[in-house]
C-alpha positions in Angstrom: -6.3 -24.4 -10.9 -7.7 -27.3 -9.1 -11.7 -26.6 -8.1 -10.3 -26.7 -4.4 -8.2 -23.6 -5.3 -11.0 -22.2 -7.4 -13.3 -22.2 -4.0 -10.7 -20.7 -1.9 -10.2 -17.7 -4.4 -14.7 -17.2 -4.3 -14.0 -17.5 -0.7 -11.9 -14.3 -0.1 -13.8 -12.4 -2.8 -17.3 -13.2 -0.6 -16.2 -12.4 2.5 -14.1 -9.4 2.4 -15.9 -5.8 1.1 -13.9 -5.4 -2.7 -13.3 -1.6 -1.6 -9.8 -1.1 -2.7 -7.6 0.1 0.5 -10.6 2.5 2.5 -7.9 3.1 5.8 -9.0 5.0 9.0 -6.3 7.4 9.2 -7.7 11.0 10.4 -5.1 12.7 8.3 -5.9 10.9 5.1 -8.2 14.4 5.0 -5.2 15.8 3.1 -3.6 15.3 -0.5 -5.1 12.3 -2.1 -5.1 10.5 1.3 -2.7 7.9 3.3 0.2 6.2 0.8 -0.1 2.8 1.1 3.7 1.6 0.3 2.9 -2.2 0.1 -0.1 -4.4 -0.8 1.4 -7.9 0.4 1.2 -9.7 3.6 4.9 -10.5 3.4 6.0 -7.4 2.5 4.5 -5.5 5.8 6.0 -8.2 7.9 10.0 -6.9 6.3 9.0 -3.2 7.4 6.5 -2.3 4.7 8.8 -2.4 1.8 11.7 -5.4 0.8 12.3 -3.6 -3.0 15.4 -5.6 -3.6 14.1 -9.1 -3.3 14.1 -11.5 -5.7 12.3 -14.4 -4.7 10.6 -16.8 -7.1 7.7 -17.6 -5.2 5.9 -14.0 -5.2 4.7 -11.3 -7.4 4.9 -7.9 -5.8 3.7 -5.1 -7.3 6.0 -2.5 -5.7 9.0 -3.4 -7.7 8.8 -5.2 -11.4 12.4 -5.9 -11.4 11.5 -8.1 -8.7 9.8 -10.9 -10.9 12.7 -12.3 -12.8 13.1 -15.5 -10.8 9.7 -16.4 -11.0 9.8 -20.3 -11.1 5.8 -21.4 -11.3 2.7 -19.0 -12.5 1.8 -16.9 -9.4 -1.6 -15.7 -8.6 -1.9 -13.9 -5.3 -4.8 -12.3 -3.3 -4.5 -9.7 -0.1 -6.6 -8.1 2.9 -6.0 -6.4 5.8 -7.7 -5.7 9.4 -6.6 -1.9 10.2 -7.6 -0.9 13.9 -6.8 2.4 15.3 -7.3 4.2 18.6 -7.7 8.1 17.6 -6.8 11.0 20.8 -6.9 14.2 21.6 -5.9 16.0 24.9 -9.9 15.5 25.5 -11.4 12.3 24.2 -10.0 9.2 22.5 -12.3 6.9 20.3 -11.5 3.4 17.9 -12.2 2.3 14.9 -11.2 -0.5 12.9 -12.3 -2.2 9.4 -10.9 -4.8 7.1 -10.1 -3.8 3.1 -9.6 -6.3 0.6 -6.0 -5.1 -0.6 -5.3 -6.1 -3.9 -4.3 -9.3 -6.6 -1.4 -9.9 -8.9 -0.9 -12.8 -11.4 2.7 -13.1 -13.4 4.0 -16.0 -14.8 7.3 -16.8 -16.6 7.8 -16.3 -20.3 11.9 -17.4 -20.8 13.5 -18.3 -17.3 17.4 -18.2 -18.6 16.9 -14.6 -19.4 14.6 -13.9 -16.7 11.6 -12.9 -18.8 8.0 -12.4 -16.6 5.2 -10.7 -17.4 2.7 -9.7 -14.5 -0.4 -8.0 -14.0 -2.7 -6.8 -11.2 -4.9 -4.2 -9.3 -3.3 -2.7 -6.0 -4.0 0.4 -3.9 -2.4 3.5 -3.9 -3.7 5.8 -1.6 -6.9 5.8 1.0 -9.1 8.4 2.8 -11.2 7.3 5.7 -11.9 9.5 8.5 -15.1 10.7 10.2 -15.1 13.4 12.8 -17.9 14.7 15.0 -18.1 17.7 17.1 -21.2 18.3 19.7 -21.5 21.9 20.1 -23.7 24.9 21.7 -24.5 28.6 20.0 -26.4 31.0 21.8 -27.6 32.0 18.3 -28.6 28.4 16.8 -28.9 26.1 19.7 -27.5 22.9 20.4 -26.1 20.9 16.8 -23.7 18.3 15.5 -20.8 19.7 13.5 -19.3 16.4 11.3 -16.4 16.3 8.8 -16.1 12.6 6.7 -14.3 11.1 3.8 -14.4 8.0 2.0 -12.2 6.7 -0.8 -9.3 5.2 -2.7 -7.2 5.6 -5.7 -5.7 2.0 -7.2 -4.2 1.0 -10.3 -3.8 -1.4 -12.7 -0.6 -2.5 -13.8 1.1 -4.5 -16.6 4.4 -5.2 -16.7 7.5 -7.4 -17.3 11.3 -7.9 -16.2 14.7 -9.2 -17.5 18.1 -9.7 -17.1 21.2 -8.3 -18.8 24.6 -10.1 -18.4 25.5 -8.8 -15.5 22.6 -10.8 -13.8 21.2 -7.4 -13.1 17.3 -7.9 -13.1 15.2 -4.7 -14.9 11.7 -4.4 -14.8 9.3 -1.9 -16.0 5.6 -1.5 -15.8 2.4 0.8 -17.3 -0.2 1.5 -15.4 -3.7 3.4 -15.2 -4.7 4.9 -12.0 -8.5 5.0 -11.2 -10.5 5.9 -7.9 -13.1 8.5 -6.2 -12.6 10.5 -2.5 -15.2 11.8 -1.3 -15.5 14.5 1.4 -18.8 15.8 3.3 -19.0 18.6 6.2 -22.7 19.0 7.7 -24.4 20.6 10.6 -27.0 18.5 12.3 -29.5 20.8 14.6 -31.2 19.7 17.5 -35.1 18.5 16.9 -36.3 21.5 18.5 -33.9 23.8 16.7 -36.0 26.0 14.0 -32.7 25.7 11.5 -32.5 23.2 9.0 -29.5 20.5 8.3 -27.0 21.4 5.5 -24.4 19.3 4.1 -21.6 19.7 1.8 -20.2 17.3 -0.3 -17.1 17.6 -2.6 -16.5 14.4 -5.0 -13.2 14.2 -7.1 -12.9 11.3 -9.3 -9.3 10.5 -10.7 -7.9 9.0 -13.8 -4.4 8.7 -15.5 -1.5 6.7 -16.3 2.2 6.4 -14.9 4.6 4.0 -15.0 7.4 2.2 -12.5 10.6 1.4 -13.6 13.4 -0.7 -11.6 16.6 -2.5 -11.2 17.7 -5.1 -8.4 22.0 -5.8 -9.1 23.2 -8.8 -9.5 25.4 -9.9 -6.4 27.7 -7.6 -5.5 30.2 -9.7 -3.5 31.0 -11.9 -6.9 32.8 -8.9 -8.2 35.3 -9.5 -5.8 35.0 -13.5 -5.1 32.8 -16.1 -6.4 30.4 -17.0 -3.3 27.7 -19.3 -3.7 26.1 -18.9 0.3 26.1 -14.9 0.6 24.5 -12.1 -1.6 24.4 -8.6 -1.7 22.3 -6.8 -4.1 21.1 -3.2 -4.4 17.4 -1.7 -6.0 16.3 1.3 -7.5 13.0 2.5 -8.6 11.3 5.4 -9.6 7.2 5.3 -10.2 6.1 7.9 -12.4 3.0 9.7 -12.6 1.1 11.5 -15.3 -1.1 14.4 -14.4 -4.3 12.8 -13.2 -7.4 14.1 -14.9 -9.7 15.0 -11.8 -13.2 15.3 -12.0 -15.1 17.4 -10.0 -18.6 17.7 -8.5 -19.6 19.6 -5.2 -23.3 19.1 -3.9 -25.0 21.4 -1.3 -27.8 19.7 0.2 -30.3 22.3 2.3 -33.9 22.5 3.5 -34.9 23.0 -0.2 -33.2 19.3 -1.1 -30.0 18.9 -2.9 -28.7 21.3 -5.2 -25.8 20.7 -7.5 -24.0 23.5 -7.5 -20.2 23.3 -9.5 -19.0 19.9 -11.9 -15.6 20.7 -13.6 -12.3 18.9 -14.6 -9.0 19.7 -13.0 -5.8 18.6 -12.7 -3.9 16.6 -9.6 -0.1 16.3 -9.8 1.2 13.5 -8.4 5.2 13.9 -7.6 7.8 11.1 -8.6 8.4 8.2 -5.6 11.7 6.9 -5.1 12.9 3.6 -3.7 16.4 2.8 -2.7 16.8 -0.8 -1.3 19.7 -3.1 0.2 19.7 -7.0 0.4 22.1 -9.2 2.2 21.5 -13.1 2.1 24.3 -15.7 3.6 24.4 -19.9 4.4 20.9 -20.1 2.3 18.6 -18.8 5.2 19.0 -15.7 6.8 18.3 -12.1 4.9 18.5 -8.7 5.8 16.7 -5.7 4.2 17.3 -2.2 4.1 14.6 0.4 1.8 14.6 4.0 1.7 11.3 5.8 -0.1 11.2 9.6 -1.1 8.3 11.7 -2.4 8.5 15.1 -2.8 4.8 16.2 -1.5 5.9 19.7 -1.3 5.4 19.6 -5.1 2.2 17.9 -5.4 -0.4 20.0 -6.9 -4.4 20.5 -7.2 -5.8 22.8 -9.4 -2.9 24.1 -10.0 -2.4 25.3 -6.1 0.1 23.5 -3.7 -1.2 22.4 -0.4 0.6 23.8 2.9 -0.2 20.6 4.5 1.8 18.5 2.4 5.5 18.1 3.1 8.0 15.6 1.7 8.0 12.2 2.6 10.8 9.8 3.5 10.2 6.1 5.1 13.0 3.9 6.4 12.4 0.2 7.0 14.7 -2.7 7.8 13.7 -6.4 8.3 15.4 -9.7 9.1 14.2 -13.2 7.4 14.5 -16.6 8.0 13.7 -19.0 5.4 15.7 -22.0 4.5 16.5 -22.7 1.1 18.8 -25.7 1.4 16.3 -28.6 2.5 16.1 -32.1 1.3 13.7 -34.0 0.1 10.5 -34.2 1.9 11.1 -31.6 4.6 8.3 -31.1 6.9 5.7 -27.6 7.0 7.8 -26.5 10.1 11.0 -26.3 8.1 9.2 -24.8 5.1 8.2 -21.8 7.4 9.5 -18.4 6.6 9.8 -16.1 9.7 10.1 -12.1 9.6 10.5 -9.0 11.4 11.0 -5.7 10.9 10.6 -1.8 11.7 9.8 1.2 10.0 10.0 5.0 10.4 8.1 7.3 8.4 8.2 11.3 8.1 5.1 11.4 6.4 3.6 14.0 4.0 1.5 15.5 6.4 2.6 19.1 8.2 0.4 21.7 10.3 1.8 24.8 11.3 5.4 23.8 11.7 4.4 20.4 13.4 5.5 17.5 11.3 3.3 13.9 11.8 5.7 11.4 11.5 4.9 7.3 12.3 6.9 4.7 14.1 6.1 0.8 13.7 7.4 -2.6 14.4 6.3 -5.8 12.0 6.2 -9.4 12.2 5.4 -12.3 9.7 5.0 -15.7 8.9 4.6 -18.0 5.5 2.9 -21.2 5.7 3.2 -23.2 2.8 0.3 -25.8 2.2 0.7 -28.2 -1.1 3.3 -28.7 -3.0 3.8 -24.9 -4.2 1.0 -22.9 -2.5 1.7 -20.5 0.2 -0.4 -18.4 3.0 1.6 -15.0 4.7 0.4 -13.5 7.7 1.6 -10.4 9.0 1.0 -8.0 11.9 2.2 -4.5 12.7 1.9 -2.0 15.6 2.7 1.6 15.7 2.7 5.2 16.8 1.7 8.2 14.7 1.3 12.1 15.2 1.0 14.0 18.2 -1.5 15.5 20.7 0.3 18.8 20.7 -1.6 21.7 19.3 -4.6 20.3 19.6 -3.6 17.9 16.9 -4.3 13.9 16.8 -2.2 11.0 17.8 -3.1 7.5 16.7 -2.1 4.0 18.3 -2.8 1.5 15.4 -2.3 -1.8 14.7 -2.9 -4.0 11.5 -3.2 -7.8 10.5 -2.6 -8.7 6.8 -3.2 -11.9 4.9 -1.9 -13.0 1.5 -2.9 -16.3 -0.4 -0.4 -17.5 -3.3 -0.9 -20.1 -5.2 1.3 -21.8 -7.9 0.6 -23.6 -11.1 3.2 -24.6 -13.9 0.7 -22.2 -16.4 3.0 -20.9 -19.7 6.1 -22.6 -18.5 8.4 -22.8 -21.5 10.0 -26.0 -21.6 13.2 -26.4 -23.4 13.9 -29.0 -25.6 
């Protein structure tokens, strides 16, 4: 990596707060928080996934089977802006945040067999909310009741991909999960009150291991006739997490100071996440994608107990990409650019008194090459989540993502 690339990477690390994936969604108070299905700008532009895509220019931390066509060593950094307007039947407020959303590095080991190795750090879930209520009581007087949460769970992964004789790509990774979520409840009394402010903080520190196994089929059109101009692929993926060991700490702050009440260790059980995908490309320019994600959060347990506010999650997304892969010598920057659009619908894991929290969003993105093999990806997404029915919260959100992908010839095997 030349000096210029080092400076770009250093600038990104200095610019963004290196707290993994802190979002801003109020519903993240429940379970382990909001799930983060994608960490890259490219995937966000597709509609949030794109699990059946094999592209030699990217290392996607979501599906290890997608690494089998890597041609160069690839290093990627991603960041995201999240802004949302939250409203109930009485009021609304706006919150925003800029977050660092992970990195990946992958390199081909033996291209003929599709053997590649990749590692990285990507977010899994995020907690970030702050709710304040100004109240008046004839006995307590005026006071502010506050509820806030902040934290995240991330995973470090190491995996590999390879091809079998049917040209099917297989992949697997081992993962280490770690992170901390903090939840605080407090009552702050008016200055003229005889009562003292109190707060109650709960902290959960998670650690555990998991694994992802995945497959992307070869070109299924070739089962019927040889085709060099179109491809149809299917993908399947399972993300399995062992029980997360969870260190718990409860702290109360009163007029006599900070008191540590309870500390201990318990288990958090995360259900397996399943993903099915399909991709169809033609003319070496056009690509259509479909993805389905299912994770049965009705099986989620903390300290041996189910959560009545969690249900099974399902997400559907569709995407389209234009990228000309049949360019001649010395193409222009514009000719090498890729353009994406997508849409998604998610039945989130949240439910309250029989009212399910669903999410709708639209997506778009673009890839801009610079240098010979380096890429910058931008994407945006906008959507709605939740409802004001039954005193719940409706979120109108907007997000913008940025990914920098650098290429080098490190580790490339030369056939002699």
